[in-house]
N, CA, C and O atoms as CSV, one atom per row, in Angstrom:
chain,resi,resn,atom,element,x,y,z
A,1,UNK,N,N,59.014,-53.380,-134.606
A,1,UNK,CA,C,60.450,-52.109,-135.440
A,1,UNK,C,C,61.031,-52.959,-136.862
A,1,UNK,O,O,61.170,-52.513,-138.001
A,2,UNK,N,N,61.281,-54.210,-136.385
A,2,UNK,CA,C,61.921,-54.786,-137.640
A,2,UNK,C,C,61.188,-55.312,-139.108
A,2,UNK,O,O,61.696,-55.449,-140.220
A,3,UNK,N,N,59.944,-55.520,-138.695
A,3,UNK,CA,C,58.946,-55.705,-139.761
A,3,UNK,C,C,59.029,-54.324,-140.554
A,3,UNK,O,O,59.243,-54.445,-141.760
A,4,UNK,N,N,58.911,-53.204,-140.124
A,4,UNK,CA,C,59.027,-51.974,-140.646
A,4,UNK,C,C,60.071,-51.714,-141.209
A,4,UNK,O,O,59.922,-51.122,-142.278
A,5,UNK,N,N,61.067,-51.921,-140.914
A,5,UNK,CA,C,62.768,-51.875,-141.656
A,5,UNK,C,C,62.648,-52.680,-142.820
A,5,UNK,O,O,62.720,-52.368,-144.009
A,6,UNK,N,N,62.390,-54.122,-142.086
A,6,UNK,CA,C,62.220,-54.918,-143.661
A,6,UNK,C,C,61.602,-54.644,-144.876
A,6,UNK,O,O,62.034,-54.763,-146.023
A,7,UNK,N,N,60.026,-54.081,-144.264
A,7,UNK,CA,C,59.205,-53.601,-145.635
A,7,UNK,C,C,59.770,-52.444,-145.878
A,7,UNK,O,O,58.822,-52.229,-146.634
A,8,UNK,N,N,60.224,-51.757,-145.942
A,8,UNK,CA,C,60.719,-50.746,-146.235
A,8,UNK,C,C,62.335,-51.001,-147.297
A,8,UNK,O,O,62.419,-50.334,-148.328
A,9,UNK,N,N,63.216,-51.740,-147.018
A,9,UNK,CA,C,64.299,-52.591,-147.718
A,9,UNK,C,C,63.759,-53.223,-148.454
A,9,UNK,O,O,64.270,-52.781,-149.484
A,10,UNK,N,N,62.879,-54.183,-148.868
A,10,UNK,CA,C,62.455,-54.867,-149.342
A,10,UNK,C,C,61.489,-54.063,-150.553
A,10,UNK,O,O,61.579,-54.002,-151.779
A,11,UNK,N,N,60.580,-53.520,-149.604
A,11,UNK,CA,C,59.836,-52.332,-150.673
A,11,UNK,C,C,60.668,-51.588,-151.714
A,11,UNK,O,O,60.222,-51.434,-152.851
A,12,UNK,N,N,61.677,-51.196,-151.413
A,12,UNK,CA,C,62.448,-50.137,-152.717
A,12,UNK,C,C,63.384,-51.313,-153.629
A,12,UNK,O,O,63.753,-51.047,-154.773
A,13,UNK,N,N,63.642,-52.362,-153.101
A,13,UNK,CA,C,63.673,-53.477,-154.039
A,13,UNK,C,C,62.663,-53.940,-154.833
A,13,UNK,O,O,62.993,-54.248,-155.979
A,14,UNK,N,N,61.473,-54.075,-154.509
A,14,UNK,CA,C,60.993,-54.575,-155.306
A,14,UNK,C,C,60.046,-53.311,-156.065
A,14,UNK,O,O,59.368,-53.598,-157.051
A,15,UNK,N,N,60.061,-52.240,-155.650
A,15,UNK,CA,C,60.378,-50.888,-156.451
A,15,UNK,C,C,61.061,-51.193,-157.453
A,15,UNK,O,O,60.575,-51.415,-158.562
A,16,UNK,N,N,62.053,-51.229,-157.224
A,16,UNK,CA,C,63.316,-50.844,-158.522
A,16,UNK,C,C,63.263,-52.188,-159.479
A,16,UNK,O,O,63.689,-52.074,-160.628
A,17,UNK,N,N,62.761,-53.431,-159.040
A,17,UNK,CA,C,63.175,-54.237,-159.850
A,17,UNK,C,C,61.888,-54.573,-160.672
A,17,UNK,O,O,61.841,-55.339,-161.634
A,18,UNK,N,N,60.956,-53.938,-160.180
A,18,UNK,CA,C,59.660,-53.460,-161.158
A,18,UNK,C,C,59.160,-52.506,-161.545
A,18,UNK,O,O,58.016,-52.053,-161.599
A,19,UNK,N,N,60.474,-52.109,-161.926
A,19,UNK,CA,C,60.495,-50.765,-162.847
A,19,UNK,C,C,59.806,-49.381,-162.124
A,19,UNK,O,O,59.539,-48.381,-162.790
A,20,UNK,N,N,59.591,-49.467,-160.833
A,20,UNK,CA,C,58.475,-48.359,-160.315
A,20,UNK,C,C,59.887,-47.510,-159.654
A,20,UNK,O,O,59.631,-46.308,-159.583
A,21,UNK,N,N,61.182,-47.816,-159.200
A,21,UNK,CA,C,61.638,-46.905,-158.486
A,21,UNK,C,C,62.870,-47.170,-159.094
A,21,UNK,O,O,63.309,-48.295,-159.332
A,22,UNK,N,N,63.486,-45.964,-159.370
A,22,UNK,CA,C,65.345,-45.849,-160.308
A,22,UNK,C,C,65.928,-45.906,-158.522
A,22,UNK,O,O,65.508,-45.382,-157.490
A,23,UNK,N,N,67.160,-46.884,-158.860
A,23,UNK,CA,C,67.857,-46.952,-157.673
A,23,UNK,C,C,68.724,-45.364,-157.401
A,23,UNK,O,O,69.468,-45.129,-156.448
A,24,UNK,N,N,68.482,-44.712,-158.175
A,24,UNK,CA,C,68.963,-43.176,-157.903
A,24,UNK,C,C,68.191,-42.412,-157.481
A,24,UNK,O,O,68.730,-41.372,-157.101
A,25,UNK,N,N,67.086,-42.448,-157.361
A,25,UNK,CA,C,65.964,-41.800,-156.949
A,25,UNK,C,C,66.026,-41.509,-155.666
A,25,UNK,O,O,66.823,-42.174,-155.003
A,26,UNK,N,N,65.243,-40.486,-154.995
A,26,UNK,CA,C,65.596,-39.975,-153.130
A,26,UNK,C,C,64.572,-41.003,-152.805
A,26,UNK,O,O,65.043,-41.629,-151.856
A,27,UNK,N,N,63.299,-41.539,-153.145
A,27,UNK,CA,C,62.487,-42.261,-152.355
A,27,UNK,C,C,63.295,-43.738,-152.210
A,27,UNK,O,O,63.109,-44.360,-151.164
A,28,UNK,N,N,64.007,-44.196,-153.027
A,28,UNK,CA,C,64.744,-45.599,-153.305
A,28,UNK,C,C,65.609,-45.503,-152.540
A,28,UNK,O,O,65.581,-46.537,-151.873
A,29,UNK,N,N,66.437,-44.842,-152.191
A,29,UNK,CA,C,67.630,-44.562,-151.654
A,29,UNK,C,C,67.325,-43.806,-149.819
A,29,UNK,O,O,68.167,-44.088,-148.965
A,30,UNK,N,N,66.435,-43.144,-149.527
A,30,UNK,CA,C,65.604,-42.882,-148.143
A,30,UNK,C,C,64.943,-44.480,-147.791
A,30,UNK,O,O,65.228,-45.085,-146.757
A,31,UNK,N,N,64.277,-44.869,-148.559
A,31,UNK,CA,C,63.547,-45.816,-147.801
A,31,UNK,C,C,65.020,-47.372,-147.061
A,31,UNK,O,O,65.236,-48.016,-146.034
A,32,UNK,N,N,65.460,-47.244,-148.149
A,32,UNK,CA,C,67.267,-48.095,-147.967
A,32,UNK,C,C,67.416,-47.672,-146.490
A,32,UNK,O,O,67.254,-48.357,-145.480
A,33,UNK,N,N,67.839,-46.094,-146.638
A,33,UNK,CA,C,68.732,-45.680,-144.934
A,33,UNK,C,C,67.834,-46.048,-144.277
A,33,UNK,O,O,67.965,-47.214,-143.906
A,34,UNK,N,N,66.539,-45.330,-143.809
A,34,UNK,CA,C,65.967,-45.835,-142.892
A,34,UNK,C,C,65.550,-46.820,-142.117
A,34,UNK,O,O,65.417,-46.890,-140.895
A,35,UNK,N,N,65.240,-48.049,-143.510
A,35,UNK,CA,C,64.910,-49.369,-142.975
A,35,UNK,C,C,66.096,-50.157,-142.741
A,35,UNK,O,O,65.959,-51.067,-141.924
A,36,UNK,N,N,67.640,-49.959,-143.468
A,36,UNK,CA,C,68.772,-50.758,-142.785
A,36,UNK,C,C,68.979,-50.090,-141.463
A,36,UNK,O,O,69.369,-50.768,-140.512
A,37,UNK,N,N,68.739,-48.775,-141.330
A,37,UNK,CA,C,68.917,-47.998,-140.035
A,37,UNK,C,C,68.402,-49.096,-138.954
A,37,UNK,O,O,69.053,-49.789,-138.172
A,38,UNK,N,N,66.753,-48.995,-139.227
A,38,UNK,CA,C,65.833,-49.973,-137.722
A,38,UNK,C,C,66.890,-51.177,-137.743
A,38,UNK,O,O,67.808,-51.398,-136.954
A,39,UNK,N,N,66.544,-51.792,-138.727
A,39,UNK,CA,C,67.434,-52.911,-138.697
A,39,UNK,C,C,68.634,-53.017,-137.838
A,39,UNK,O,O,68.658,-53.726,-136.832
A,40,UNK,N,N,69.622,-52.307,-138.246
A,40,UNK,CA,C,70.823,-51.931,-137.847
A,40,UNK,C,C,70.885,-51.785,-136.200
A,40,UNK,O,O,71.722,-52.391,-135.532
A,41,UNK,N,N,69.785,-50.810,-135.573
A,41,UNK,CA,C,69.486,-50.789,-134.445
A,41,UNK,C,C,69.143,-52.096,-133.638
A,41,UNK,O,O,69.951,-52.604,-132.860
A,42,UNK,N,N,67.724,-52.671,-133.910
A,42,UNK,CA,C,67.732,-54.324,-133.363
A,42,UNK,C,C,69.109,-55.101,-133.246
A,42,UNK,O,O,69.490,-55.563,-132.170
A,43,UNK,N,N,70.079,-55.253,-134.832
A,43,UNK,CA,C,70.649,-56.122,-135.021
A,43,UNK,C,C,72.147,-56.241,-133.400
A,43,UNK,O,O,72.890,-57.177,-133.103
A,44,UNK,N,N,71.951,-54.479,-132.603
A,44,UNK,CA,C,73.171,-53.785,-132.196
A,44,UNK,C,C,72.218,-54.355,-130.711
A,44,UNK,O,O,72.754,-55.141,-129.929
A,45,UNK,N,N,70.921,-53.894,-130.498
A,45,UNK,CA,C,70.506,-54.598,-129.600
A,45,UNK,C,C,70.366,-56.040,-129.008
A,45,UNK,O,O,70.168,-56.403,-127.849
A,46,UNK,N,N,70.528,-56.741,-130.158
A,46,UNK,CA,C,70.483,-58.353,-129.983
A,46,UNK,C,C,71.963,-58.933,-130.146
A,46,UNK,O,O,72.333,-60.068,-129.845
A,47,UNK,N,N,72.632,-58.022,-130.624
A,47,UNK,CA,C,74.511,-58.061,-130.663
A,47,UNK,C,C,74.403,-59.586,-131.638
A,47,UNK,O,O,74.895,-60.679,-131.358
A,48,UNK,N,N,73.618,-59.217,-132.796
A,48,UNK,CA,C,74.066,-59.985,-134.200
A,48,UNK,C,C,75.061,-59.403,-134.738
A,48,UNK,O,O,74.839,-58.510,-135.555
A,49,UNK,N,N,75.971,-59.654,-134.512
A,49,UNK,CA,C,77.449,-59.364,-135.536
A,49,UNK,C,C,77.260,-59.180,-137.117
A,49,UNK,O,O,77.336,-58.149,-137.786
A,50,UNK,N,N,77.039,-60.266,-137.437
A,50,UNK,CA,C,76.531,-60.758,-139.314
A,50,UNK,C,C,75.785,-59.484,-139.645
A,50,UNK,O,O,75.992,-58.812,-140.655
A,51,UNK,N,N,74.892,-59.212,-138.695
A,51,UNK,CA,C,73.560,-58.346,-139.307
A,51,UNK,C,C,73.975,-57.016,-139.018
A,51,UNK,O,O,73.602,-56.019,-139.637
A,52,UNK,N,N,74.983,-57.046,-137.783
A,52,UNK,CA,C,74.963,-55.279,-137.767
A,52,UNK,C,C,76.050,-55.138,-139.289
A,52,UNK,O,O,75.894,-54.129,-139.977
A,53,UNK,N,N,76.775,-55.859,-139.586
A,53,UNK,CA,C,77.702,-55.094,-140.599
A,53,UNK,C,C,76.895,-55.410,-142.044
A,53,UNK,O,O,77.154,-54.815,-143.090
A,54,UNK,N,N,75.758,-56.569,-141.895
A,54,UNK,CA,C,75.266,-55.865,-143.680
A,54,UNK,C,C,74.472,-54.916,-143.352
A,54,UNK,O,O,74.414,-54.011,-144.184
A,55,UNK,N,N,73.713,-54.776,-142.250
A,55,UNK,CA,C,72.512,-53.157,-141.930
A,55,UNK,C,C,73.892,-51.843,-141.814
A,55,UNK,O,O,73.303,-50.764,-141.741
A,56,UNK,N,N,74.752,-51.710,-141.793
A,56,UNK,CA,C,75.756,-51.087,-141.631
A,56,UNK,C,C,76.352,-50.286,-142.988
A,56,UNK,O,O,76.629,-49.212,-143.523
A,57,UNK,N,N,76.319,-51.318,-143.047
A,57,UNK,CA,C,76.916,-51.467,-144.687
A,57,UNK,C,C,76.366,-51.305,-145.674
A,57,UNK,O,O,77.091,-50.855,-146.561
A,58,UNK,N,N,74.994,-51.539,-146.034
A,58,UNK,CA,C,73.399,-51.162,-146.564
A,58,UNK,C,C,73.402,-49.782,-146.390
A,58,UNK,O,O,73.467,-49.052,-147.378
A,59,UNK,N,N,73.331,-49.258,-145.090
A,59,UNK,CA,C,72.909,-48.386,-144.822
A,59,UNK,C,C,73.658,-46.831,-145.248
A,59,UNK,O,O,73.243,-45.698,-145.490
A,60,UNK,N,N,74.978,-47.508,-145.178
A,60,UNK,CA,C,76.156,-45.980,-145.814
A,60,UNK,C,C,76.149,-46.113,-147.024
A,60,UNK,O,O,76.448,-45.126,-147.697
A,61,UNK,N,N,75.880,-47.097,-147.547
A,61,UNK,CA,C,75.831,-47.193,-149.591
A,61,UNK,C,C,75.266,-46.397,-149.401
A,61,UNK,O,O,75.732,-45.259,-149.453
A,62,UNK,N,N,73.663,-46.728,-149.014
A,62,UNK,CA,C,72.387,-45.913,-149.333
A,62,UNK,C,C,72.628,-44.770,-149.253
A,62,UNK,O,O,72.553,-44.110,-150.290
A,63,UNK,N,N,73.063,-44.011,-147.815
A,63,UNK,CA,C,73.529,-42.680,-147.637
A,63,UNK,C,C,74.122,-41.984,-148.285
A,63,UNK,O,O,73.846,-40.821,-148.579
A,64,UNK,N,N,75.377,-42.854,-148.718
A,64,UNK,CA,C,76.236,-41.961,-150.301
A,64,UNK,C,C,75.478,-42.099,-151.756
A,64,UNK,O,O,75.850,-41.423,-152.716
A,65,UNK,N,N,74.589,-42.854,-151.825
A,65,UNK,CA,C,73.862,-42.569,-153.248
A,65,UNK,C,C,72.751,-41.650,-152.775
A,65,UNK,O,O,72.106,-41.099,-153.668
A,66,UNK,N,N,72.525,-41.475,-151.906
A,66,UNK,CA,C,71.168,-40.229,-151.309
A,66,UNK,C,C,71.594,-38.877,-151.426
A,66,UNK,O,O,70.919,-38.004,-151.971
A,67,UNK,N,N,73.009,-38.660,-150.780
A,67,UNK,CA,C,73.486,-37.519,-151.088
A,67,UNK,C,C,74.529,-37.066,-152.089
A,67,UNK,O,O,75.082,-35.972,-151.976
A,68,UNK,N,N,74.893,-38.237,-153.439
A,68,UNK,CA,C,75.942,-37.705,-153.975
A,68,UNK,C,C,75.585,-36.273,-154.947
A,68,UNK,O,O,74.500,-35.771,-155.243
A,69,UNK,N,N,76.926,-35.892,-155.270
A,69,UNK,CA,C,76.792,-34.715,-156.041
A,69,UNK,C,C,75.953,-35.361,-157.566
A,69,UNK,O,O,76.196,-36.387,-158.202
A,70,UNK,N,N,75.010,-34.388,-157.773
A,70,UNK,CA,C,74.443,-34.829,-159.073
A,70,UNK,C,C,75.305,-34.695,-160.389
A,70,UNK,O,O,74.852,-34.941,-161.507
A,71,UNK,N,N,76.499,-34.307,-160.154
A,71,UNK,CA,C,77.549,-34.478,-161.096
A,71,UNK,C,C,77.942,-35.843,-161.729
A,71,UNK,O,O,78.365,-36.040,-162.868
A,72,UNK,N,N,77.688,-36.816,-160.651
A,72,UNK,CA,C,78.063,-38.376,-160.141
A,72,UNK,C,C,77.066,-39.320,-160.743
A,72,UNK,O,O,77.273,-40.523,-160.902
A,73,UNK,N,N,75.870,-38.624,-161.093
A,73,UNK,CA,C,74.447,-39.274,-161.267
A,73,UNK,C,C,74.481,-39.540,-162.804
A,73,UNK,O,O,73.433,-40.006,-163.251
A,74,UNK,N,N,75.302,-39.369,-163.529
A,74,UNK,CA,C,75.627,-39.477,-165.038
A,74,UNK,C,C,76.128,-41.249,-165.391
A,74,UNK,O,O,76.437,-41.587,-166.533
């Protein structure tokens, strides 16, 4: 499960860096939300506090970007 989460987060990152995914696209932010959610779950199970902090914040910021009002995208 951690490999799937990492692939989603890294895939979004690479897609953005090579110009294939916009950081404002739904697919970019959805991949980040799902990937960080999987990684956060694993961090909680393994009691990895730093990893929990990283993945929870990453997921919350991605959720905000995924659902922000269209007026804020300009």
